PDB file of N, CA, C and O in Angstrom:
ATOM      1  N   MET A   1       0.857  -1.177   0.000  1.00  0.00           N
ATOM      2  CA  MET A   1       0.000   0.000   0.000  1.00  0.00           C
ATOM      3  C   MET A   1       0.899   1.235   0.000  1.00  0.00           C
ATOM      4  O   MET A   1       1.908   1.285   0.704  1.00  0.00           O
ATOM      5  N   LYS A   2       0.526   2.207  -0.782  1.00  0.00           N
ATOM      6  CA  LYS A   2       1.320   3.427  -0.885  1.00  0.00           C
ATOM      7  C   LYS A   2       1.081   4.330   0.317  1.00  0.00           C
ATOM      8  O   LYS A   2       0.031   4.283   0.959  1.00  0.00           O
ATOM      9  N   MET A   3       2.093   5.158   0.604  1.00  0.00           N
ATOM     10  CA  MET A   3       2.004   6.052   1.763  1.00  0.00           C
ATOM     11  C   MET A   3       0.815   6.998   1.669  1.00  0.00           C
ATOM     12  O   MET A   3       0.224   7.340   2.693  1.00  0.00           O
ATOM     13  N   GLN A   4       0.460   7.422   0.485  1.00  0.00           N
ATOM     14  CA  GLN A   4      -0.694   8.320   0.324  1.00  0.00           C
ATOM     15  C   GLN A   4      -1.964   7.635   0.851  1.00  0.00           C
ATOM     16  O   GLN A   4      -2.777   8.267   1.526  1.00  0.00           O
ATOM     17  N   GLU A   5      -2.129   6.360   0.543  1.00  0.00           N
ATOM     18  CA  GLU A   5      -3.290   5.616   1.021  1.00  0.00           C
ATOM     19  C   GLU A   5      -3.224   5.420   2.532  1.00  0.00           C
ATOM     20  O   GLU A   5      -4.238   5.514   3.224  1.00  0.00           O
ATOM     21  N   ILE A   6      -2.039   5.150   3.030  1.00  0.00           N
ATOM     22  CA  ILE A   6      -1.857   4.947   4.473  1.00  0.00           C
ATOM     23  C   ILE A   6      -2.160   6.246   5.225  1.00  0.00           C
ATOM     24  O   ILE A   6      -2.799   6.218   6.277  1.00  0.00           O
ATOM     25  N   ARG A   7      -1.710   7.363   4.699  1.00  0.00           N
ATOM     26  CA  ARG A   7      -1.989   8.656   5.348  1.00  0.00           C
ATOM     27  C   ARG A   7      -3.489   8.954   5.384  1.00  0.00           C
ATOM     28  O   ARG A   7      -3.989   9.514   6.360  1.00  0.00           O
ATOM     29  N   LYS A   8      -4.192   8.584   4.338  1.00  0.00           N
ATOM     30  CA  LYS A   8      -5.645   8.796   4.308  1.00  0.00           C
ATOM     31  C   LYS A   8      -6.316   7.988   5.414  1.00  0.00           C
ATOM     32  O   LYS A   8      -7.186   8.500   6.118  1.00  0.00           O
ATOM     33  N   ILE A   9      -5.917   6.736   5.567  1.00  0.00           N
ATOM     34  CA  ILE A   9      -6.464   5.879   6.634  1.00  0.00           C
ATOM     35  C   ILE A   9      -6.065   6.434   7.995  1.00  0.00           C
ATOM     36  O   ILE A   9      -6.868   6.449   8.927  1.00  0.00           O
ATOM     37  N   ALA A  10      -4.819   6.889   8.104  1.00  0.00           N
ATOM     38  CA  ALA A  10      -4.327   7.442   9.372  1.00  0.00           C
ATOM     39  C   ALA A  10      -5.118   8.681   9.781  1.00  0.00           C
ATOM     40  O   ALA A  10      -5.417   8.863  10.961  1.00  0.00           O
ATOM     41  N   ARG A  11      -5.454   9.522   8.827  1.00  0.00           N
ATOM     42  CA  ARG A  11      -6.264  10.708   9.152  1.00  0.00           C
ATOM     43  C   ARG A  11      -7.617  10.303   9.726  1.00  0.00           C
ATOM     44  O   ARG A  11      -8.106  10.918  10.673  1.00  0.00           O
ATOM     45  N   TYR A  12      -8.216   9.269   9.150  1.00  0.00           N
ATOM     46  CA  TYR A  12      -9.501   8.782   9.649  1.00  0.00           C
ATOM     47  C   TYR A  12      -9.376   8.361  11.113  1.00  0.00           C
ATOM     48  O   TYR A  12     -10.260   8.643  11.922  1.00  0.00           O
ATOM     49  N   TRP A  13      -8.288   7.692  11.447  1.00  0.00           N
ATOM     50  CA  TRP A  13      -8.077   7.205  12.818  1.00  0.00           C
ATOM     51  C   TRP A  13      -7.372   8.225  13.702  1.00  0.00           C
ATOM     52  O   TRP A  13      -7.074   7.943  14.862  1.00  0.00           O
ATOM     53  N   LYS A  14      -7.102   9.419  13.155  1.00  0.00           N
ATOM     54  CA  LYS A  14      -6.436  10.500  13.900  1.00  0.00           C
ATOM     55  C   LYS A  14      -5.049  10.078  14.398  1.00  0.00           C
ATOM     56  O   LYS A  14      -4.690  10.288  15.557  1.00  0.00           O
ATOM     57  N   VAL A  15      -4.294   9.483  13.491  1.00  0.00           N
ATOM     58  CA  VAL A  15      -2.927   9.042  13.776  1.00  0.00           C
ATOM     59  C   VAL A  15      -1.960  10.057  13.171  1.00  0.00           C
ATOM     60  O   VAL A  15      -2.169  10.531  12.055  1.00  0.00           O
ATOM     61  N   ASP A  16      -0.912  10.384  13.904  1.00  0.00           N
ATOM     62  CA  ASP A  16       0.102  11.336  13.467  1.00  0.00           C
ATOM     63  C   ASP A  16       0.836  10.817  12.224  1.00  0.00           C
ATOM     64  O   ASP A  16       1.346   9.696  12.225  1.00  0.00           O
ATOM     65  N   THR A  17       0.886  11.629  11.174  1.00  0.00           N
ATOM     66  CA  THR A  17       1.570  11.248   9.931  1.00  0.00           C
ATOM     67  C   THR A  17       2.643  12.258   9.548  1.00  0.00           C
ATOM     68  O   THR A  17       2.918  12.455   8.364  1.00  0.00           O
ATOM     69  N   LYS A  18       3.236  12.886  10.522  1.00  0.00           N
ATOM     70  CA  LYS A  18       4.254  13.901  10.246  1.00  0.00           C
ATOM     71  C   LYS A  18       5.402  13.325   9.425  1.00  0.00           C
ATOM     72  O   LYS A  18       5.714  12.137   9.513  1.00  0.00           O
ATOM     73  N   ILE A  19       6.013  14.172   8.641  1.00  0.00           N
ATOM     74  CA  ILE A  19       7.166  13.789   7.836  1.00  0.00           C
ATOM     75  C   ILE A  19       8.249  13.236   8.764  1.00  0.00           C
ATOM     76  O   ILE A  19       8.514  13.789   9.831  1.00  0.00           O
ATOM     77  N   GLY A  20       8.857  12.151   8.340  1.00  0.00           N
ATOM     78  CA  GLY A  20       9.915  11.540   9.144  1.00  0.00           C
ATOM     79  C   GLY A  20       9.471  10.298   9.886  1.00  0.00           C
ATOM     80  O   GLY A  20      10.306   9.523  10.352  1.00  0.00           O
ATOM     81  N   ARG A  21       8.161  10.094  10.005  1.00  0.00           N
ATOM     82  CA  ARG A  21       7.669   8.880  10.663  1.00  0.00           C
ATOM     83  C   ARG A  21       7.744   7.732   9.671  1.00  0.00           C
ATOM     84  O   ARG A  21       7.428   7.895   8.492  1.00  0.00           O
ATOM     85  N   PHE A  22       8.159   6.585  10.148  1.00  0.00           N
ATOM     86  CA  PHE A  22       8.265   5.411   9.299  1.00  0.00           C
ATOM     87  C   PHE A  22       6.895   4.800   9.046  1.00  0.00           C
ATOM     88  O   PHE A  22       5.995   4.880   9.883  1.00  0.00           O
ATOM     89  N   LYS A  23       6.758   4.193   7.885  1.00  0.00           N
ATOM     90  CA  LYS A  23       5.510   3.527   7.503  1.00  0.00           C
ATOM     91  C   LYS A  23       5.082   2.527   8.576  1.00  0.00           C
ATOM     92  O   LYS A  23       3.915   2.486   8.965  1.00  0.00           O
ATOM     93  N   LYS A  24       6.031   1.724   9.048  1.00  0.00           N
ATOM     94  CA  LYS A  24       5.692   0.692  10.031  1.00  0.00           C
ATOM     95  C   LYS A  24       5.124   1.304  11.317  1.00  0.00           C
ATOM     96  O   LYS A  24       4.222   0.730  11.928  1.00  0.00           O
ATOM     97  N   ASP A  25       5.639   2.447  11.725  1.00  0.00           N
ATOM     98  CA  ASP A  25       5.149   3.086  12.948  1.00  0.00           C
ATOM     99  C   ASP A  25       3.735   3.631  12.771  1.00  0.00           C
ATOM    100  O   ASP A  25       2.905   3.530  13.675  1.00  0.00           O
ATOM    101  N   ILE A  26       3.467   4.208  11.605  1.00  0.00           N
ATOM    102  CA  ILE A  26       2.127   4.722  11.325  1.00  0.00           C
ATOM    103  C   ILE A  26       1.132   3.574  11.273  1.00  0.00           C
ATOM    104  O   ILE A  26       0.049   3.658  11.853  1.00  0.00           O
ATOM    105  N   VAL A  27       1.499   2.501  10.580  1.00  0.00           N
ATOM    106  CA  VAL A  27       0.602   1.349  10.471  1.00  0.00           C
ATOM    107  C   VAL A  27       0.346   0.733  11.840  1.00  0.00           C
ATOM    108  O   VAL A  27      -0.790   0.376  12.153  1.00  0.00           O
ATOM    109  N   ARG A  28       1.373   0.606  12.651  1.00  0.00           N
ATOM    110  CA  ARG A  28       1.183   0.044  14.008  1.00  0.00           C
ATOM    111  C   ARG A  28       0.258   0.916  14.841  1.00  0.00           C
ATOM    112  O   ARG A  28      -0.567   0.394  15.591  1.00  0.00           O
ATOM    113  N   ASP A  29       0.379   2.238  14.726  1.00  0.00           N
ATOM    114  CA  ASP A  29      -0.538   3.139  15.446  1.00  0.00           C
ATOM    115  C   ASP A  29      -1.975   2.946  14.965  1.00  0.00           C
ATOM    116  O   ASP A  29      -2.910   2.959  15.765  1.00  0.00           O
ATOM    117  N   ILE A  30      -2.144   2.768  13.662  1.00  0.00           N
ATOM    118  CA  ILE A  30      -3.484   2.520  13.117  1.00  0.00           C
ATOM    119  C   ILE A  30      -4.020   1.200  13.662  1.00  0.00           C
ATOM    120  O   ILE A  30      -5.187   1.116  14.045  1.00  0.00           O
ATOM    121  N   GLN A  31      -3.180   0.176  13.698  1.00  0.00           N
ATOM    122  CA  GLN A  31      -3.609  -1.124  14.217  1.00  0.00           C
ATOM    123  C   GLN A  31      -4.120  -1.006  15.655  1.00  0.00           C
ATOM    124  O   GLN A  31      -5.127  -1.616  16.012  1.00  0.00           O
ATOM    125  N   VAL A  32      -3.433  -0.232  16.464  1.00  0.00           N
ATOM    126  CA  VAL A  32      -3.858  -0.034  17.855  1.00  0.00           C
ATOM    127  C   VAL A  32      -5.213   0.660  17.894  1.00  0.00           C
ATOM    128  O   VAL A  32      -6.098   0.254  18.647  1.00  0.00           O
ATOM    129  N   ARG A  33      -5.379   1.708  17.082  1.00  0.00           N
ATOM    130  CA  ARG A  33      -6.656   2.434  17.044  1.00  0.00           C
ATOM    131  C   ARG A  33      -7.800   1.535  16.581  1.00  0.00           C
ATOM    132  O   ARG A  33      -8.945   1.713  16.998  1.00  0.00           O
ATOM    133  N   GLU A  34      -7.483   0.566  15.714  1.00  0.00           N
ATOM    134  CA  GLU A  34      -8.491  -0.378  15.227  1.00  0.00           C
ATOM    135  C   GLU A  34      -8.836  -1.431  16.277  1.00  0.00           C
ATOM    136  O   GLU A  34      -9.796  -2.185  16.119  1.00  0.00           O
ATOM    137  N   GLY A  35      -8.044  -1.475  17.351  1.00  0.00           N
ATOM    138  CA  GLY A  35      -8.278  -2.461  18.393  1.00  0.00           C
ATOM    139  C   GLY A  35      -7.522  -3.762  18.167  1.00  0.00           C
ATOM    140  O   GLY A  35      -7.854  -4.796  18.746  1.00  0.00           O
ATOM    141  N   ASN A  36      -6.500  -3.698  17.317  1.00  0.00           N
ATOM    142  CA  ASN A  36      -5.708  -4.885  17.011  1.00  0.00           C
ATOM    143  C   ASN A  36      -4.323  -4.793  17.633  1.00  0.00           C
ATOM    144  O   ASN A  36      -3.923  -3.750  18.151  1.00  0.00           O
ATOM    145  N   SER A  37      -3.611  -5.891  17.573  1.00  0.00           N
ATOM    146  CA  SER A  37      -2.238  -5.934  18.040  1.00  0.00           C
ATOM    147  C   SER A  37      -1.352  -5.180  17.052  1.00  0.00           C
ATOM    148  O   SER A  37      -1.517  -5.344  15.843  1.00  0.00           O
ATOM    149  N   PRO A  38      -0.420  -4.360  17.529  1.00  0.00           N
ATOM    150  CA  PRO A  38       0.467  -3.627  16.624  1.00  0.00           C
ATOM    151  C   PRO A  38       1.607  -4.519  16.138  1.00  0.00           C
ATOM    152  O   PRO A  38       2.747  -4.390  16.585  1.00  0.00           O
ATOM    153  N   CYS A  39       1.282  -5.421  15.223  1.00  0.00           N
ATOM    154  CA  CYS A  39       2.240  -6.455  14.820  1.00  0.00           C
ATOM    155  C   CYS A  39       2.843  -6.256  13.438  1.00  0.00           C
ATOM    156  O   CYS A  39       3.573  -7.129  12.969  1.00  0.00           O
ATOM    157  N   PHE A  40       2.571  -5.158  12.776  1.00  0.00           N
ATOM    158  CA  PHE A  40       3.042  -4.939  11.405  1.00  0.00           C
ATOM    159  C   PHE A  40       4.552  -5.132  11.295  1.00  0.00           C
ATOM    160  O   PHE A  40       5.326  -4.442  11.957  1.00  0.00           O
ATOM    161  N   GLY A  41       4.957  -6.073  10.455  1.00  0.00           N
ATOM    162  CA  GLY A  41       6.370  -6.312  10.205  1.00  0.00           C
ATOM    163  C   GLY A  41       7.109  -7.053  11.290  1.00  0.00           C
ATOM    164  O   GLY A  41       8.339  -7.082  11.281  1.00  0.00           O
ATOM    165  N   THR A  42       6.396  -7.656  12.228  1.00  0.00           N
ATOM    166  CA  THR A  42       7.078  -8.337  13.331  1.00  0.00           C
ATOM    167  C   THR A  42       6.962  -9.855  13.286  1.00  0.00           C
ATOM    168  O   THR A  42       7.631 -10.542  14.058  1.00  0.00           O
ATOM    169  N   LYS A  43       6.124 -10.396  12.395  1.00  0.00           N
ATOM    170  CA  LYS A  43       5.902 -11.840  12.354  1.00  0.00           C
ATOM    171  C   LYS A  43       6.271 -12.408  10.989  1.00  0.00           C
ATOM    172  O   LYS A  43       6.234 -11.710   9.976  1.00  0.00           O
ATOM    173  N   GLU A  44       6.626 -13.687  10.986  1.00  0.00           N
ATOM    174  CA  GLU A  44       6.934 -14.373   9.736  1.00  0.00           C
ATOM    175  C   GLU A  44       5.656 -14.814   9.023  1.00  0.00           C
ATOM    176  O   GLU A  44       5.609 -14.852   7.793  1.00  0.00           O
ATOM    177  N   THR A  45       4.626 -15.144   9.794  1.00  0.00           N
ATOM    178  CA  THR A  45       3.342 -15.550   9.238  1.00  0.00           C
ATOM    179  C   THR A  45       2.239 -14.770   9.939  1.00  0.00           C
ATOM    180  O   THR A  45       2.442 -14.199  11.011  1.00  0.00           O
ATOM    181  N   CYS A  46       1.075 -14.757   9.316  1.00  0.00           N
ATOM    182  CA  CYS A  46      -0.043 -14.007   9.884  1.00  0.00           C
ATOM    183  C   CYS A  46      -1.256 -14.929   9.956  1.00  0.00           C
ATOM    184  O   CYS A  46      -1.603 -15.593   8.979  1.00  0.00           O
ATOM    185  N   GLU A  47      -1.888 -14.961  11.111  1.00  0.00           N
ATOM    186  CA  GLU A  47      -3.039 -15.848  11.280  1.00  0.00           C
ATOM    187  C   GLU A  47      -4.372 -15.178  10.988  1.00  0.00           C
ATOM    188  O   GLU A  47      -5.405 -15.848  11.006  1.00  0.00           O
ATOM    189  N   ASN A  48      -4.382 -13.897  10.724  1.00  0.00           N
ATOM    190  CA  ASN A  48      -5.647 -13.240  10.396  1.00  0.00           C
ATOM    191  C   ASN A  48      -5.523 -12.458   9.090  1.00  0.00           C
ATOM    192  O   ASN A  48      -4.419 -12.253   8.584  1.00  0.00           O
ATOM    193  N   ASP A  49      -6.640 -12.031   8.558  1.00  0.00           N
ATOM    194  CA  ASP A  49      -6.656 -11.273   7.312  1.00  0.00           C
ATOM    195  C   ASP A  49      -6.882  -9.798   7.603  1.00  0.00           C
ATOM    196  O   ASP A  49      -7.996  -9.294   7.456  1.00  0.00           O
ATOM    197  N   CYS A  50      -5.838  -9.115   8.012  1.00  0.00           N
ATOM    198  CA  CYS A  50      -5.968  -7.680   8.275  1.00  0.00           C
ATOM    199  C   CYS A  50      -5.682  -6.895   6.995  1.00  0.00           C
ATOM    200  O   CYS A  50      -5.211  -7.454   6.004  1.00  0.00           O
ATOM    201  N   LEU A  51      -5.964  -5.635   7.029  1.00  0.00           N
ATOM    202  CA  LEU A  51      -5.774  -4.745   5.892  1.00  0.00           C
ATOM    203  C   LEU A  51      -4.307  -4.671   5.465  1.00  0.00           C
ATOM    204  O   LEU A  51      -4.020  -4.388   4.302  1.00  0.00           O
ATOM    205  N   TRP A  52      -3.397  -4.916   6.369  1.00  0.00           N
ATOM    206  CA  TRP A  52      -1.969  -4.716   6.142  1.00  0.00           C
ATOM    207  C   TRP A  52      -1.229  -5.996   5.781  1.00  0.00           C
ATOM    208  O   TRP A  52      -0.018  -5.958   5.561  1.00  0.00           O
ATOM    209  N   LYS A  53      -1.916  -7.113   5.716  1.00  0.00           N
ATOM    210  CA  LYS A  53      -1.268  -8.415   5.556  1.00  0.00           C
ATOM    211  C   LYS A  53      -0.323  -8.481   4.357  1.00  0.00           C
ATOM    212  O   LYS A  53       0.810  -8.939   4.504  1.00  0.00           O
ATOM    213  N   ALA A  54      -0.750  -8.046   3.197  1.00  0.00           N
ATOM    214  CA  ALA A  54       0.084  -8.138   1.990  1.00  0.00           C
ATOM    215  C   ALA A  54       1.391  -7.355   2.151  1.00  0.00           C
ATOM    216  O   ALA A  54       2.462  -7.873   1.834  1.00  0.00           O
ATOM    217  N   ASP A  55       1.315  -6.122   2.637  1.00  0.00           N
ATOM    218  CA  ASP A  55       2.531  -5.305   2.852  1.00  0.00           C
ATOM    219  C   ASP A  55       3.395  -5.887   3.961  1.00  0.00           C
ATOM    220  O   ASP A  55       4.621  -5.909   3.857  1.00  0.00           O
ATOM    221  N   CYS A  56       2.766  -6.346   4.994  1.00  0.00           N
ATOM    222  CA  CYS A  56       3.476  -6.860   6.153  1.00  0.00           C
ATOM    223  C   CYS A  56       4.324  -8.074   5.762  1.00  0.00           C
ATOM    224  O   CYS A  56       5.520  -8.117   6.050  1.00  0.00           O
ATOM    225  N   LEU A  57       3.718  -9.036   5.121  1.00  0.00           N
ATOM    226  CA  LEU A  57       4.434 -10.254   4.772  1.00  0.00           C
ATOM    227  C   LEU A  57       5.419 -10.026   3.631  1.00  0.00           C
ATOM    228  O   LEU A  57       6.451 -10.695   3.579  1.00  0.00           O
ATOM    229  N   SER A  58       5.134  -9.108   2.723  1.00  0.00           N
ATOM    230  CA  SER A  58       6.074  -8.833   1.637  1.00  0.00           C
ATOM    231  C   SER A  58       7.321  -8.126   2.151  1.00  0.00           C
ATOM    232  O   SER A  58       8.376  -8.219   1.524  1.00  0.00           O
ATOM    233  N   SER A  59       7.229  -7.428   3.270  1.00  0.00           N
ATOM    234  CA  SER A  59       8.391  -6.749   3.836  1.00  0.00           C
ATOM    235  C   SER A  59       9.369  -7.734   4.465  1.00  0.00           C
ATOM    236  O   SER A  59      10.515  -7.381   4.743  1.00  0.00           O
ATOM    237  N   LYS A  60       8.925  -8.959   4.690  1.00  0.00           N
ATOM    238  CA  LYS A  60       9.771  -9.994   5.272  1.00  0.00           C
ATOM    239  C   LYS A  60      10.602 -10.720   4.230  1.00  0.00           C
ATOM    240  O   LYS A  60      11.571 -11.395   4.578  1.00  0.00           O
ATOM    241  N   GLN A  61      10.242 -10.594   2.957  1.00  0.00           N
ATOM    242  CA  GLN A  61      10.941 -11.346   1.911  1.00  0.00           C
ATOM    243  C   GLN A  61      12.192 -10.665   1.459  1.00  0.00           C
ATOM    244  O   GLN A  61      12.890 -11.175   0.583  1.00  0.00           O
TER     245      GLN A  61
END
């Protein structure tokens, strides 16, 4: 997912998207606001189908 799309989602959840913040940090903040575990980029496999799954697992390759 492109940063422009991530920033749009972050605005909805009122997550800070200031310049200099890493994608993984913004996504993890969004995950927390959604009520999920902030696990983006921390696991080798994923047991659920979250919005970030494709980016998360592709970052491990």
